[in-house]
C-alpha positions in Angstrom: -13.2 7.9 51.5 -13.4 8.8 47.8 -15.2 6.1 45.8 -13.8 4.3 42.7 -16.6 6.0 40.7 -15.6 9.4 42.0 -12.0 8.9 41.2 -12.8 7.9 37.7 -15.0 10.9 37.1 -12.3 13.2 38.3 -9.6 11.8 35.9 -11.3 10.4 32.9 -14.9 11.5 32.0 -14.3 14.0 29.2 -11.8 15.8 31.4 -14.6 17.3 33.4 -14.7 18.0 37.1 -16.4 15.6 39.5 -19.4 17.9 40.0 -19.7 18.5 36.2 -19.9 14.8 35.6 -22.4 14.1 38.3 -24.5 17.0 36.9 -24.3 15.4 33.5 -25.7 12.1 34.8 -28.5 14.0 36.5 -29.2 15.8 33.2 -29.2 12.5 31.3 -31.7 11.0 33.8 -34.1 13.9 33.3 -33.7 13.8 29.5 -34.4 10.0 29.5 -37.5 10.4 31.6 -38.8 13.0 29.1 -38.7 10.6 26.1 -42.2 9.8 24.9 -41.4 6.8 22.7 -39.5 3.6 23.5 -37.4 3.7 20.2 -36.3 7.3 20.9 -35.5 6.4 24.5 -33.3 3.5 23.5 -31.5 5.7 21.0 -30.9 8.3 23.6 -29.6 5.6 26.1 -27.0 4.2 23.7 -25.9 7.7 22.5 -25.2 8.8 26.1 -23.5 5.6 27.1 -21.1 5.7 24.1 -20.3 9.3 24.9 -19.6 8.7 28.5 -17.4 5.6 27.8 -15.8 7.1 24.6 -16.8 3.9 22.8 -16.6 3.4 19.1 -19.7 1.2 18.9 -22.5 -0.1 21.0 -25.9 -1.8 20.9 -29.0 -2.4 23.1 -30.6 -5.8 23.2 -34.1 -6.4 24.5 -35.2 -9.6 26.1 -38.1 -11.3 24.3 -40.8 -13.8 25.5 -39.1 -16.5 23.4 -35.9 -16.7 25.5 -33.8 -14.6 23.1 -32.1 -11.2 23.1 -33.3 -9.0 20.2 -31.1 -6.2 18.8 -33.1 -3.0 19.2 -30.5 -0.5 18.1 -26.8 -0.6 16.9 -24.3 2.2 16.4 -20.8 1.8 14.9 -19.0 5.0 14.2 -16.0 3.6 12.3 -18.3 1.6 9.9 -21.0 4.3 9.8 -23.6 1.7 10.9 -26.8 3.0 12.4 -29.6 0.5 12.7 -32.7 0.6 14.9 -33.9 3.6 16.8 -36.7 5.9 15.9 -35.9 6.9 12.3 -33.2 4.4 11.2 -33.1 1.2 9.2 -34.3 -2.0 10.9 -31.6 -4.1 12.7 -30.4 -7.0 10.4 -28.4 -9.0 13.0 -30.0 -12.3 14.3 -31.3 -12.6 17.8 -29.1 -14.1 20.5 -30.4 -17.3 22.1 -30.5 -17.4 25.9 -30.7 -21.2 25.9 -28.7 -23.8 24.0 -30.3 -26.6 21.9 -30.1 -28.8 25.0 -32.2 -26.2 27.0 -29.2 -25.2 29.1 -28.3 -21.5 29.8 -26.2 -20.0 27.0 -23.2 -18.9 28.9 -20.9 -18.8 25.9 -22.2 -15.5 24.6 -21.3 -12.3 26.5 -24.7 -10.7 26.1 -26.7 -13.8 27.0 -24.5 -14.5 30.1 -25.0 -11.0 31.3 -28.8 -11.4 30.9 -28.8 -14.7 32.6 -26.6 -13.7 35.6 -27.8 -10.1 35.7 -24.1 -9.0 36.0 -21.8 -6.6 34.3 -19.1 -8.3 32.1 -15.9 -6.7 30.8 -13.6 -8.3 28.2 -10.3 -6.5 27.4 -9.5 -8.3 24.1 -11.7 -10.9 22.5 -8.8 -12.2 20.4 -6.9 -13.1 23.6 -10.0 -14.4 25.5 -11.3 -18.0 25.4 -14.0 -17.4 28.0 -16.7 -16.6 25.4 -17.5 -17.7 21.9 -16.7 -14.7 19.8 -16.7 -16.7 16.5 -19.6 -14.6 15.2 -17.9 -11.3 16.1 -14.6 -12.5 14.4 -16.5 -13.5 11.3 -18.1 -10.0 11.2 -14.6 -8.5 11.5 -13.4 -10.6 8.6 -16.3 -9.5 6.4 -16.1 -5.8 7.3 -12.3 -5.2 8.0 -13.3 -4.0 11.4 -11.4 -5.2 14.6 -13.6 -5.8 17.6 -11.4 -5.7 20.7 -12.9 -4.6 24.1 -16.4 -5.2 25.3 -18.4 -3.8 28.2 -21.8 -5.5 28.8 -24.3 -4.1 31.4 -27.8 -5.5 32.2 -30.8 -3.3 32.2 -33.0 -4.4 35.1 -36.5 -3.6 36.3 -37.4 -2.3 39.7 -37.8 -5.8 40.9 -34.4 -6.9 39.5 -35.6 -8.8 36.4 -33.3 -8.3 33.4 -35.2 -6.7 30.5 -32.2 -6.0 28.2 -28.5 -5.5 27.8 -26.5 -2.4 27.1 -23.3 -3.3 25.3 -20.4 -1.1 24.4 -17.5 -2.0 22.0 -14.0 -0.7 21.6 -13.1 2.0 24.2 -11.0 4.7 22.6 -8.1 6.8 24.1 -7.4 10.5 23.3 -5.3 9.4 20.3 -8.1 7.4 18.8 -6.5 4.0 19.7 -8.7 1.1 20.9 -8.0 0.2 24.5 -9.7 -1.9 27.2 -12.5 -0.3 29.0 -11.1 1.1 32.3 -12.4 -0.8 35.3 -13.2 2.5 37.0 -15.7 3.2 34.1 -18.0 0.3 35.3 -19.8 2.2 38.1 -20.4 5.1 35.7 -22.1 3.0 33.0 -23.9 1.0 35.7 -25.4 4.3 37.1 -26.4 5.3 33.6 -27.9 1.8 33.1 -29.9 2.2 36.3 -31.3 5.5 35.1 -32.0 4.0 31.7 -33.8 1.0 33.2 -36.1 3.2 35.3 -36.9 5.3 32.3 -37.6 2.2 30.2 -39.8 0.6 32.9 -41.8 3.8 33.3 -42.2 4.1 29.6 -43.5 0.5 29.3 -45.8 1.1 32.2 -47.2 4.3 30.7 -47.7 2.6 27.3 -49.4 -0.3 29.0 -51.7 2.1 30.9 -52.4 3.9 27.7 -53.4 0.7 25.9 -55.7 -0.3 28.8 -57.2 3.2 28.7 -57.8 2.7 25.0 -59.5 -0.6 25.7 -61.7 1.1 28.4 -62.5 3.9 25.9 -63.5 1.3 23.3 -65.7 -0.4 25.9 -67.3 3.0 26.7 -67.9 3.7 23.0 -69.7 0.4 22.6 -72.0 1.3 25.4 -72.5 4.9 24.4 -76.1 4.4 23.1 -77.1 2.5 26.2 -75.7 5.2 28.4 -77.3 8.0 26.4 -80.7 6.3 26.8 -80.2 6.0 30.5 -78.9 9.6 31.0 -81.8 11.0 29.0 -84.2 9.8 31.7 -82.4 11.7 34.4 -82.9 15.4 35.0 -79.9 17.8 35.5 -80.9 18.3 39.1 -80.9 14.6 39.8 -77.4 14.3 38.3 -76.1 17.2 40.3 -77.5 15.7 43.5 -76.0 12.3 42.8 -72.6 13.9 42.2 -72.8 15.8 45.4 -73.6 12.8 47.5 -70.3 11.1 46.4 -68.0 14.0 47.3 -66.3 14.2 50.7 -67.1 17.6 52.3 -63.7 18.1 53.8 -61.3 17.0 51.1 -63.3 17.5 47.9 -62.4 14.1 46.6 -64.7 11.0 46.4 -66.1 9.7 49.7 -66.5 6.2 51.3 -69.9 5.6 49.7 -68.5 6.3 46.2 -65.6 4.0 46.9 -67.9 1.2 48.0 -70.0 1.4 44.8 -67.1 1.7 42.4 -65.0 -1.0 44.1 -68.0 -3.4 43.9 -68.3 -2.7 40.2 -64.6 -3.1 39.5 -64.5 -6.3 41.5 -67.3 -7.8 39.5 -65.7 -6.7 36.2 -62.3 -8.1 37.3 -64.0 -11.4 38.4 -65.7 -11.6 35.0 -62.7 -10.7 32.8 -60.0 -12.2 35.1 -57.5 -9.2 35.5 -55.6 -7.9 38.5 -57.1 -5.3 40.8 -55.0 -3.6 43.4 -55.8 -1.4 46.5 -53.6 1.1 48.2 -54.6 2.2 51.7 -52.8 5.4 52.9 -52.6 6.9 56.4 -51.0 10.3 57.1 -48.4 9.6 59.8 -48.9 11.3 63.2 -51.7 13.4 61.9 -53.0 14.0 65.4 -49.9 16.2 66.0 -50.9 18.4 63.1 -54.3 19.1 64.7 -52.8 19.5 68.2 -50.1 21.9 66.9 -51.9 24.0 64.3 -55.6 23.4 65.1 -58.4 21.5 63.4 -58.9 24.2 60.7 -55.3 23.8 59.6 -55.7 20.1 59.9 -58.7 20.1 57.6 -56.9 22.3 55.0 -53.9 20.0 55.1 -56.1 17.0 54.5 -57.6 18.7 51.5 -54.2 19.6 50.1 -52.9 16.1 50.6 -56.0 14.6 48.9 -55.6 16.9 45.9 -51.9 16.0 45.6 -52.7 12.2 45.6 -55.5 12.7 43.1 -53.1 14.7 40.9 -50.6 11.8 40.9 -53.1 9.3 39.4 -53.1 9.6 35.6 -55.6 6.9 34.5 -59.3 7.6 34.3 -59.9 4.2 35.9 -57.9 5.0 39.1 -60.0 6.2 42.0 -58.9 7.8 45.2 -61.4 8.3 48.1 -61.3 9.4 51.6 -61.8 6.2 53.7 -62.1 7.9 57.1 -60.2 10.3 59.3 -56.8 10.8 57.8 -57.0 7.5 55.7 -57.3 7.4 51.9 -57.9 4.4 49.6 -57.0 4.0 45.9 -58.4 1.6 43.4 -56.0 0.5 40.7 -57.7 -1.8 38.1 -55.5 -3.8 35.7 -52.4 -3.3 38.0 -50.4 -6.2 39.4 -49.0 -6.3 42.9 -45.4 -5.2 42.0 -46.6 -2.4 39.8 -49.0 -1.3 42.5 -46.2 -1.3 45.1 -44.1 0.8 42.6 -47.0 3.3 42.3 -47.4 3.4 46.1 -43.7 4.2 46.6 -43.9 7.0 44.0 -46.8 8.5 45.9 -45.1 8.1 49.3 -41.9 9.7 47.9 -43.6 12.6 46.2 -45.7 13.5 49.2 -42.7 13.4 51.5 -41.1 16.1 49.3 -44.1 18.5 49.4 -44.8 21.3 51.8 -48.5 22.2 52.2 -49.8 25.6 53.3 -52.7 25.3 55.7 -54.2 28.2 57.7 -51.0 30.2 57.0 -48.8 27.4 58.3 -46.3 25.4 56.2 -46.8 21.7 57.0 -44.9 18.7 55.8 -46.3 15.2 56.2 -45.4 11.6 55.3 -47.7 8.7 54.7 -47.6 4.9 55.3 -49.2 2.8 52.6 -50.5 -0.8 52.6 -50.8 -2.5 49.2 -52.9 -5.6 48.3 -53.6 -7.2 44.9 -55.6 -10.1 43.5 -57.2 -11.6 40.5 -60.7 -12.3 41.9 -62.0 -15.9 42.0 -65.5 -17.1 42.7 -65.0 -17.8 46.4 -63.1 -14.5 47.1 -64.8 -11.4 48.6 -64.1 -7.7 48.1 -63.8 -7.1 51.8 -60.9 -9.6 51.9 -58.8 -7.4 49.7 -59.7 -4.4 51.9 -58.6 -6.3 54.9 -55.3 -7.3 53.3 -54.5 -3.7 52.4 -55.4 -2.6 56.0 -53.2 -5.3 57.4 -50.3 -4.2 55.1 -50.9 -0.6 56.2 -50.7 -1.7 59.9 -47.4 -3.4 59.2 -46.1 -0.2 57.4 -47.0 1.9 60.5 -45.7 -0.5 63.0 -42.3 -0.9 61.4 -41.4 2.8 61.2 -44.0 4.6 59.1 -43.3 6.6 55.9 -43.0 3.3 54.0 -44.8 0.9 51.7 -45.7 -2.6 52.6 -47.2 -5.2 50.3 -49.5 -7.8 51.8 -47.9 -11.2 52.0 -44.3 -9.9 51.9 
């Protein structure tokens, strides 16, 4: 049966065909993921949302740590207002309170209610609606001569479902340039765009956070440069080469179990001292025995090597370490990464590996992996081996419940 979203695309989205509109959403998603700065990303999100909905105005709010919604960007075509974004004037509108003076949820404002409930809200005409307090909007209309009529407010949610902002569109326009209510069929289109936007925003925040942590690590390295230089000057080139060779797994070419043990011990002590999260991912190639039985051990070893290289290539931070743990098992250390973020990284690795085809001994081989995730902020009575055991237990659950999946310890 044809969905409501599909019917709307056929009839209303810029008079395009269904396939053209879906292709446009795909193109938008790719374009959003390519943005390198959060301000440019927010500007792109609002531009695309206005275009899809044929809205006269719109804004993006970002949730703050102070229980408010901050205007990040505003567009109004009729009033020629552009505030926020990468190269525009700062936004002058006040923040929206999520709580009343009594500490209760602010359900009177359309944006705050959407953020609190995590739901899409549509208002056909604010001058006929008494469900929300639009006094501020009406005052704006009196001052500017504008007439705000229809609203579409959609939450921007993280992968775990937490609201991080609101995408709000104002005054849908028909082909004659008249203000109309937002068609109900438009809702799934804008929600799909909002989902794409949320993923791009969360990824951008994660990358920015990782970059900041990387800069902190680089500063720490710089502070220790002289100490390291003195230590390295005492070692001969042959000694260094030998030390490196003893940490490389002969089959896969990545780090071996010994290297993992040493690095994990160092990272654990540093995390204990500085009190930050450290996460482990334990990966197992599903049904790898079938690869050896079907294609031979030579092809199996080549497949292991290609999988190892692929996993290593998916880790962007210098502090992340992947090592062969044994057989067809790999383990990844993720310092400064919380449980939910580690699960997100694990699911990306699992998904990308499932889409790859490896060439081994002239055979094309596809594999999937099961991944166990564990995370902790170490305390004095905790032990490194406990975190390893937890990731191994989570891996066992992933394998026993169907494989090609990610399980977080404790879920």
